[in-house]
C-alpha positions in Angstrom: -16.2 63.9 19.2 -14.7 65.4 22.3 -11.4 64.7 23.6 -11.2 61.9 26.3 -8.5 59.9 28.0 -7.5 56.4 26.7 -9.9 53.8 28.4 -8.5 50.2 28.0 -11.8 48.6 28.4 -13.4 50.9 25.7 -10.5 49.4 23.5 -9.3 53.1 22.3 -5.7 52.8 21.1 -3.3 55.3 22.7 -2.7 57.0 19.5 -6.1 58.4 19.7 -5.8 59.9 22.9 -4.6 63.5 22.0 -6.6 63.5 18.6 -10.3 64.3 17.9 -11.0 61.2 16.0 -13.8 59.3 14.5 -13.9 55.9 16.4 -14.4 53.3 15.2 -12.2 54.1 12.1 -14.2 54.5 8.9 -14.2 52.1 6.0 -13.0 54.4 3.6 -9.3 54.2 2.6 -6.9 51.3 1.3 -5.2 50.5 4.5 -6.9 47.3 4.8 -6.8 46.2 1.2 -3.0 46.9 1.5 -2.6 44.8 4.5 -4.6 41.8 2.7 -2.5 42.0 -0.3 0.8 42.8 1.2 0.5 40.5 4.2 -2.0 38.0 3.7 -0.6 35.6 6.4 -0.7 37.8 9.4 -3.7 40.2 8.6 -6.8 39.4 10.7 -10.0 40.4 9.5 -12.8 40.2 12.2 -15.5 40.1 9.3 -14.3 36.9 8.0 -13.2 35.0 10.9 -14.5 31.8 9.4 -11.6 31.8 7.0 -9.0 32.4 9.4 -7.1 29.5 11.5 -5.7 29.9 14.9 -2.2 28.3 15.1 -0.2 27.2 18.2 3.0 27.8 16.5 5.5 26.8 19.2 4.1 23.2 19.6 4.2 22.7 15.6 7.7 23.9 15.3 9.0 21.6 17.9 7.1 19.0 16.5 5.2 18.4 20.0 1.5 17.4 20.3 1.2 19.0 23.7 1.4 22.6 24.9 4.6 24.5 25.4 6.1 25.5 28.5 6.0 29.0 27.5 2.5 28.9 26.4 1.2 28.9 22.8 1.7 31.8 20.4 -1.3 32.7 19.0 -1.0 33.4 15.2 -3.7 34.0 12.6 -3.3 32.5 9.1 -5.4 32.8 6.2 -6.4 29.1 5.9 -7.6 29.4 2.3 -4.4 31.6 1.2 -2.2 28.7 2.5 -4.1 25.9 1.2 -4.1 27.5 -2.4 -0.2 28.0 -2.1 0.3 24.7 -1.2 -1.6 23.3 -4.0 0.3 25.7 -6.2 3.6 24.2 -5.2 2.3 20.6 -5.6 1.2 21.7 -9.1 4.2 23.2 -10.1 6.6 20.0 -8.8 3.9 17.4 -10.1 4.3 18.9 -13.6 8.0 20.1 -13.2 7.0 23.6 -14.2 9.0 26.5 -14.1 8.2 28.7 -11.1 8.4 31.8 -13.3 4.9 31.0 -14.8 3.5 32.6 -11.6 4.7 36.0 -12.9 3.3 36.1 -16.2 0.2 38.2 -16.7 -2.0 35.3 -18.0 -1.6 33.3 -15.1 -2.1 36.1 -12.6 -5.4 37.0 -14.7 -6.5 33.3 -14.3 -5.8 33.3 -10.6 -7.8 36.5 -10.3 -10.9 35.2 -11.9 -10.7 32.2 -9.8 -10.5 34.2 -6.6 -10.1 37.8 -6.3 -9.0 37.9 -2.7 -5.8 35.2 -3.4 -2.7 37.0 -4.1 -0.3 34.1 -5.4 3.5 34.3 -4.5 5.9 35.6 -6.9 8.5 33.4 -8.4 11.3 34.5 -6.2 9.1 33.7 -3.2 8.7 30.2 -4.8 12.3 29.6 -5.6 13.8 31.0 -2.5 11.2 30.1 0.1 8.5 27.9 -0.6 10.1 25.2 -2.6 13.1 24.7 -0.4 10.7 25.1 2.7 8.6 22.1 1.5 11.6 20.1 0.2 13.2 20.5 3.6 10.0 19.2 5.6 10.0 16.0 3.1 13.8 15.9 3.4 13.4 15.6 7.3 10.7 12.9 7.0 12.9 10.8 4.6 15.9 11.1 6.9 13.8 9.9 9.9 12.6 6.8 7.6 15.9 6.2 6.5 17.5 6.4 9.9 15.1 3.7 11.0 15.6 1.3 7.9 18.0 -1.6 8.5 19.2 -1.6 4.9 18.5 0.1 1.6 18.8 -0.8 -2.1 19.9 2.2 -4.3 19.0 2.8 -7.8 20.9 5.3 -10.2 19.0 6.5 -13.1 20.9 8.2 -15.9 19.9 10.4 -18.6 22.9 10.9 -21.0 22.8 13.5 -23.9 24.1 17.0 -24.6 22.6 17.8 -21.2 22.7 14.7 -18.8 20.6 14.0 -15.7 21.3 11.4 -12.8 18.9 10.6 -10.0 19.5 8.5 -7.0 16.6 6.7 -5.3 16.3 4.5 -2.2 14.2 1.4 -1.9 13.8 -0.2 1.6 11.3 -2.1 4.0 10.3 -0.5 7.0 7.7 -2.1 9.2 7.2 -4.6 6.7 5.9 -2.2 4.1 8.1 -1.4 0.9 9.3 2.1 0.6 10.8 4.4 -2.0 12.6 7.7 -1.4 14.1 10.1 -4.0 17.4 11.1 -2.7 18.8 13.5 -5.1 18.9 14.7 -8.7 21.2 16.8 -10.6 21.9 18.2 -14.3 25.6 17.9 -15.6 27.5 18.4 -18.9 30.5 16.1 -18.8 32.2 14.1 -21.5 32.8 11.4 -19.1 29.6 11.3 -16.6 31.1 8.5 -14.2 32.6 11.0 -12.0 29.7 13.4 -11.5 27.3 10.3 -11.0 29.9 8.9 -8.3 30.1 12.2 -6.7 26.2 12.6 -6.3 25.9 9.0 -5.2 28.6 9.8 -2.4 27.0 13.0 -1.3 23.6 11.2 -0.8 24.9 8.4 1.1 26.7 10.9 3.4 23.9 13.3 3.7 21.4 10.3 4.7 24.1 8.2 6.6 23.6 5.2 4.3 27.3 4.4 4.0 26.8 1.2 6.0 23.2 0.3 4.9 23.4 -0.3 1.3 23.0 -4.0 0.3 22.3 -3.4 -3.3 22.8 -1.0 -6.0 22.0 -0.7 -9.5 22.5 1.6 -12.4 19.9 2.3 -15.3 20.0 3.9 -18.7 16.7 5.7 -18.4 16.5 6.4 -21.8 16.8 2.9 -22.8 14.3 1.9 -20.4 11.6 4.5 -21.6 12.3 3.5 -25.2 11.6 -0.1 -24.3 8.4 0.7 -22.5 7.4 2.0 -26.0 7.9 -1.6 -27.8 5.0 -2.3 -30.3 3.8 -5.4 -31.9 5.0 -5.5 -35.6 2.6 -4.0 -38.0 1.1 -1.5 -35.8 1.1 1.8 -37.8 1.6 3.9 -34.5 5.1 2.1 -34.3 6.3 3.2 -37.7 9.7 4.9 -37.7 9.6 8.4 -36.7 6.1 8.2 -35.4 5.2 9.8 -32.0 3.8 7.5 -29.4 1.7 8.2 -26.6 3.6 8.1 -23.4 6.6 10.0 -24.6 7.1 13.9 -24.6 9.5 15.6 -26.7 12.7 13.9 -28.2 14.1 11.3 -25.8 17.7 10.6 -25.5 17.1 7.6 -27.4 15.4 9.0 -30.2 18.3 9.3 -32.4 22.0 8.3 -32.6 23.1 11.6 -31.8 20.9 12.1 -28.6 21.8 9.0 -26.7 24.7 6.5 -25.9 25.2 3.7 -23.7 26.4 3.8 -20.1 30.1 3.8 -19.8 31.6 0.6 -17.9 33.1 2.5 -15.1 29.6 3.7 -14.3 28.7 0.1 -13.6 30.8 -0.1 -10.5 31.6 2.3 -7.5 35.2 2.3 -6.1 34.8 3.8 -2.8 35.8 2.1 0.5 33.5 4.0 2.4 30.5 2.5 1.1 30.5 -0.7 3.2 29.1 -4.2 1.8 28.0 -2.7 -1.6 26.9 -5.3 -4.3 26.6 -3.4 -7.5 24.4 -4.9 -10.0 25.1 -4.4 -13.8 22.1 -6.5 -14.9 19.9 -3.6 -16.0 16.1 -3.5 -15.8 14.3 -6.8 -16.2 11.5 -5.4 -17.8 13.6 -3.7 -20.4 15.2 -7.1 -21.3 11.9 -8.8 -21.4 10.5 -6.3 -24.0 13.7 -6.7 -26.0 12.9 -10.5 -26.0 9.2 -9.6 -27.5 10.8 -7.2 -30.1 13.2 -10.0 -31.1 11.0 -12.6 -31.2 8.2 -11.3 -33.2 10.1 -9.4 -35.9 10.4 -10.5 -39.6 7.4 -12.6 -39.9 5.6 -11.2 -42.7 2.5 -13.4 -42.2 2.1 -12.2 -38.4 2.9 -8.4 -39.4 -0.1 -8.6 -42.1 -2.5 -9.8 -39.6 -1.5 -7.3 -36.8 -1.5 -4.4 -39.2 -5.4 -5.1 -40.0 -5.9 -4.9 -36.3 -4.2 -1.6 -36.3 -6.6 -0.4 -38.8 -9.5 -1.9 -37.0 -8.2 0.6 -33.9 -8.7 3.5 -36.3 -12.3 2.6 -36.9 -13.2 1.2 -33.4 -14.3 4.3 -31.7 -16.8 5.3 -34.7 -18.5 1.9 -34.7 -22.1 1.9 -33.5 -22.9 0.6 -29.9 -23.4 -3.1 -29.6 -20.7 -3.7 -32.6 -17.3 -5.0 -31.3 -17.6 -3.6 -27.8 -14.9 -5.7 -26.7 -12.3 -4.2 -29.1 -13.5 -0.7 -28.3 -13.0 -1.2 -24.5 -9.5 -2.6 -25.1 -8.7 0.4 -27.4 -9.9 2.9 -25.0 -7.9 1.1 -22.2 -4.6 2.1 -24.3 -2.8 0.6 -26.9 0.4 2.4 -27.4 2.5 -0.4 -26.3 2.9 -4.2 -26.9 1.0 -5.5 -23.8 -2.0 -2.9 -24.7 -1.9 -3.8 -28.4 -2.1 -7.7 -27.2 -5.3 -6.8 -25.4 -6.8 -5.4 -28.7 -5.5 -8.6 -30.6 -7.1 -10.8 -28.0 -10.4 -9.0 -28.3 -10.2 -9.1 -32.2 -9.4 -12.8 -32.2 -12.5 -13.3 -30.0 -14.9 -11.6 -32.3 -17.0 -13.4 -34.8 -15.4 -13.1 -38.4 -18.8 -12.0 -39.9 -19.0 -9.1 -37.4 -15.5 -8.2 -38.6 -16.0 -8.2 -42.0 -19.2 -6.3 -41.8 -17.6 -3.8 -39.6 -14.5 -3.1 -41.5 -14.9 -4.8 -44.9 -12.1 -2.6 -46.3 -9.6 -4.4 -44.1 -10.5 -8.0 -45.3 -10.2 -10.1 -42.3 -9.8 -13.9 -43.1 -10.1 -17.1 -41.1 -6.5 -17.3 -41.5 -6.1 -14.0 -39.9 -8.0 -14.8 -37.0 -6.1 -18.2 -36.4 -2.8 -16.1 -36.3 -4.1 -13.7 -33.8 -5.2 -16.4 -31.7 -2.0 -18.1 -31.6 -0.1 -14.8 -31.1 -2.5 -14.2 -28.1 -2.0 -17.6 -26.6 1.8 -17.3 -27.4 2.4 -13.9 -25.6 0.0 -14.3 -22.6 2.8 -15.3 -20.2 5.0 -12.9 -21.4 2.6 -10.1 -20.8 1.7 -11.5 -17.2 5.4 -11.5 -16.4 5.6 -8.0 -17.7 2.9 -6.7 -15.2 3.9 -8.9 -12.4 7.7 -7.7 -12.4 6.6 -4.0 -12.4 4.0 -3.6 -9.7 4.3 -0.4 -7.6 4.5 -0.8 -3.9 5.0 -4.6 -3.8 7.7 -7.1 -3.8 9.0 -7.6 -7.7 12.4 -9.1 -7.4 11.1 -12.7 -6.3 9.1 -12.8 -9.8 12.3 -12.8 -11.9 13.5 -16.2 -11.7 10.1 -18.0 -11.7 9.1 -15.9 -14.7 12.1 -17.0 -16.7 11.4 -20.4 -16.1 7.7 -20.2 -16.6 8.4 -18.8 -20.0 10.9 -21.1 -21.0 8.6 -23.9 -19.9 5.7 -22.3 -21.9 7.7 -22.0 -25.0 8.6 -25.5 -24.8 5.1 -26.8 -24.4 3.7 -24.8 -26.9 2.7 -26.0 -30.2 2.0 -23.4 -32.7 1.0 -23.8 -36.4 1.4 -20.6 -38.0 4.0 -18.8 -35.4 6.5 -21.7 -35.1 9.4 -19.5 -36.1 8.3 -16.7 -33.9 8.3 -19.2 -30.9 11.8 -20.4 -31.9 13.0 -16.7 -32.0 11.3 -16.3 -28.7 13.2 -19.0 -27.1 16.5 -17.9 -28.3 15.8 -14.3 -27.0 15.2 -15.8 -23.8 18.4 -17.3 -23.5 20.2 -14.2 -24.9 18.5 -11.6 -22.7 17.5 -13.3 -19.7 19.8 -15.8 -18.7 22.0 -13.2 -16.7 19.0 -12.8 -14.6 18.4 -16.4 -14.0 21.9 -16.7 -12.7 21.9 -13.8 -10.4 22.4 -14.8 -6.8 20.2 -11.7 -5.6 17.1 -12.6 -7.7 17.5 -16.3 -6.9 17.6 -15.8 -3.1 14.7 -13.3 -3.5 12.7 -16.1 -5.1 13.4 -18.5 -2.4 12.8 -15.9 0.4 9.2 -15.4 -1.3 6.9 -17.9 0.6 4.8 -18.0 -2.5 7.6 -19.5 -4.3 10.3 -20.9 -2.2 11.9 -23.6 -4.4 8.9 -24.5 -6.4 10.4 -23.0 -9.6 13.2 -25.8 -9.2 13.3 -29.3 -10.2 12.0 -31.8 -7.2 15.1 -33.6 -7.1 18.8 -32.7 -8.3 22.0 -30.9 -7.5 20.7 -27.5 -8.2 17.9 -27.9 -5.5 20.6 -29.0 -2.9 23.0 -26.2 -3.9 20.3 -23.5 -3.6 19.4 -24.8 -0.3 22.9 -24.7 1.0 23.4 -21.2 -0.5 20.5 -20.0 1.5 21.8 -21.7 4.8 25.2 -20.0 4.1 23.8 -16.5 3.8 21.6 -16.9 6.9 24.6 -18.3 8.9 26.7 -15.4 7.7 23.9 -12.8 8.7 24.1 -13.9 12.3 26.7 -16.7 13.2 26.2 -16.3 16.9 22.7 -17.5 17.4 21.7 -21.1 18.1 19.5 -22.9 15.6 19.7 -26.3 16.7 16.1 -26.7 17.4 13.3 -26.4 14.8 10.9 -23.5 15.5 7.2 -24.0 15.6 5.4 -22.5 12.7 1.6 -22.7 11.3 1.5 -24.1 7.8 -0.5 -22.3 5.3 -2.8 -23.8 3.0 -1.7 -25.2 -0.3 -2.6 -23.4 -3.4 -3.7 -24.6 -6.6 -2.5 -22.1 -9.4 -4.5 -21.5 -12.5 -1.7 -19.1 -14.1 -0.2 -20.4 -17.4 3.0 -18.6 -16.4 3.5 -20.7 -13.1 1.6 -24.0 -14.0 5.0 -25.6 -14.5 5.8 -25.2 -10.9 5.4 -28.4 -8.4 2.6 -28.5 -5.9 3.0 -26.1 -2.9 3.8 -28.7 -0.3 7.4 -29.3 1.0 9.8 -32.0 -0.5 11.5 -34.6 1.6 14.7 -33.2 -0.1 14.1 -29.9 1.7 13.0 -31.2 5.1 15.2 -31.6 8.3 16.3 -35.0 7.8 18.0 -34.0 4.4 21.6 -34.2 5.1 23.3 -33.7 1.7 24.3 -30.2 2.6 24.7 -28.2 5.9 21.8 -26.1 6.5 20.4 -24.3 9.9 17.2 -25.5 11.0 15.4 -22.2 10.1 15.8 -22.9 6.2 15.0 -26.7 6.4 11.7 -25.7 8.4 10.9 -22.9 6.2 11.4 -24.8 2.9 9.3 -27.8 4.4 6.2 -25.9 4.8 3.6 -25.4 1.9 3.7 -22.2 0.0 1.4 -19.4 0.2 -1.3 -18.7 -2.2 -0.2 -16.3 -5.3 -2.6 -13.8 -3.6 -0.7 -13.7 -0.4 1.7 -10.9 0.6 5.3 -12.1 1.3 6.1 -9.2 3.7 2.8 -9.9 5.9 4.0 -13.5 5.9 7.7 -12.3 7.2 6.0 -10.0 9.6 3.9 -12.6 11.2 6.8 -15.1 11.3 9.7 -13.0 12.1 9.8 -14.6 15.6 9.8 -17.9 14.3 12.5 -17.3 11.5 14.6 -14.4 12.7 17.5 -14.7 10.6 15.5 -15.4 7.6 13.3 -12.7 8.1 16.3 -10.3 8.5 17.7 -11.6 5.3 14.1 -11.2 3.5 13.9 -7.3 4.6 17.5 -6.8 2.9 16.7 -8.6 -0.3 13.0 -8.3 -1.0 13.2 -4.4 -1.5 15.4 -4.9 -4.4 13.3 -3.6 -7.5 13.2 -6.0 -10.4 12.5 -3.1 -12.9 13.2 0.5 -13.3 9.5 1.2 -13.5 10.0 4.0 -10.9 11.7 5.9 -13.8 8.2 6.0 -15.6 6.6 7.5 -12.6 9.3 10.0 -11.7 9.4 11.4 -15.1 5.6 11.3 -16.2 4.0 14.6 -16.7 0.5 15.0 -18.0 0.3 11.2 -18.9 3.6 11.5 -21.0 7.2 10.4 -19.8 9.7 13.3 -20.6 13.6 13.5 -20.2 14.5 15.8 -17.2 16.8 17.6 -19.1 14.4 18.9 -21.7 12.8 21.0 -18.9 15.6 23.6 -18.9 15.1 24.5 -15.4 17.7 25.9 -13.1 19.7 23.1 -11.3 18.7 23.9 -7.8 15.1 24.3 -8.9 14.9 21.2 -10.6 16.3 19.4 -7.7 13.7 21.0 -5.4 10.7 20.2 -7.8 11.8 16.5 -8.2 12.2 16.0 -4.7 8.7 17.3 -4.0 7.2 15.5 -6.9 8.7 12.0 -5.9 8.2 12.3 -2.1 5.0 13.9 -1.6 3.5 10.7 -0.5 5.9 10.2 2.5 4.1 9.8 5.6 
């Protein structure tokens, strides 16, 4: 090719002006391959433009939706490379995997077989770049949400052992939607963990500016919570001492006396003048206490244990039975039976099966009519406990308002129960309710939450009596303390929702949903504001109604009550978030067992728990 001057229209670069060079460049050589491998985010291949994404970087960095005054800076990013890398970060965070796995020969071979053009990041790039970057973006979103929230409820989840772990989460209501944000998590090795826990709490409060927003705080022994969620019915072979249960990974801190110890008393209170009006609740997890009642009430009953043991044997045979034989039992087994409530479903299905079919399908177990009667009594006796357990640990919905109505419903159920074979078990359950749940029933926080739930109000309380008057006066006092300047001398207008007829065994003890004359504006036994008297006098919402939707629609009619409801209804009744936080591959594990670097662990846990922030 002859020499020639550079022609911009021809597209010849200046480097070729004084050289005899074949143009366009030949395809031979490894320059393009090196660019693809070393700079996948900036190399632009005209031949695969469909895989490229044009990005206006300045508006995205500024968070704006319009064009920048300086004009858009055009970048070309390999969209597939970015998507796969983001998915890899999510995989590591979701499973709490060590980022070092990406440098192993086996992992890179797997990725090369899936996509030869994808170049995975190194462990160093993940640890020092991608993970902190993803966390920073989620953290900015969390700060924005918490800045908008009026108040928050904090939970401290503590795993105690040779290597301990503590995490702090915030629960709050924003735009009448219940939100949960993971704030911080940390490893520590201390003989006395109280100082480390309080230090982490103080740092989280300062970082997110929550010093004046904390309305409630609770401390949970995470290992005890997980261990309680593995409670089983007596007689199930899966629950024999030393057996591994589905839902746990490794040796939990509660697995042996040397791996777990109870929370020290100084962890149940925070001594800091900068935390604002902070109410620290040392009650623990309601679901944990409820399952302790189940364990205490059903133990030491040989007749019950023998019948349940036959159901346990049937579980081992259920999957091998021919189609059409004990299908209900098979479905219950496939739904999971590693916990007492899952096993109760199997018991219920077995009790509802014909005796002849059971004897024919499992002759070695020797089912008798007496066994089926025992299983039916167990199913009926424990059904309200199962319902209370599920209601109190729902995700993304109000749970604190269920605590007091559930306790009273369980007590009323046991008083009305007339078992024949399980009389002693019913008595032990009633005693366990008093021992383990009385503290929740007397909690002012949970009482107010039940009153502020328009599905319950005071229906769980006796129609007449000093308790009803005292609780009405308590709610009035709280409302007046929240805002003493606003005038409430005239009753607001409100639409009355239809009354509901409940079918639940747990709540059938309640009075009808209409208001009572003792709650109305004419009752003068205790001073109360018009908001409280009008709210309590209206019929309750149906059980399927949403309390947060009610307060969103009626916050103009009951402004003080709505403000109080937004503060209290965010309080979690249970520590079920611990199970979701530490669940890896369908199992719950102690975070301290992952042996991750402290900073890497916090980054991974933050991403895992906050990936759903919107």
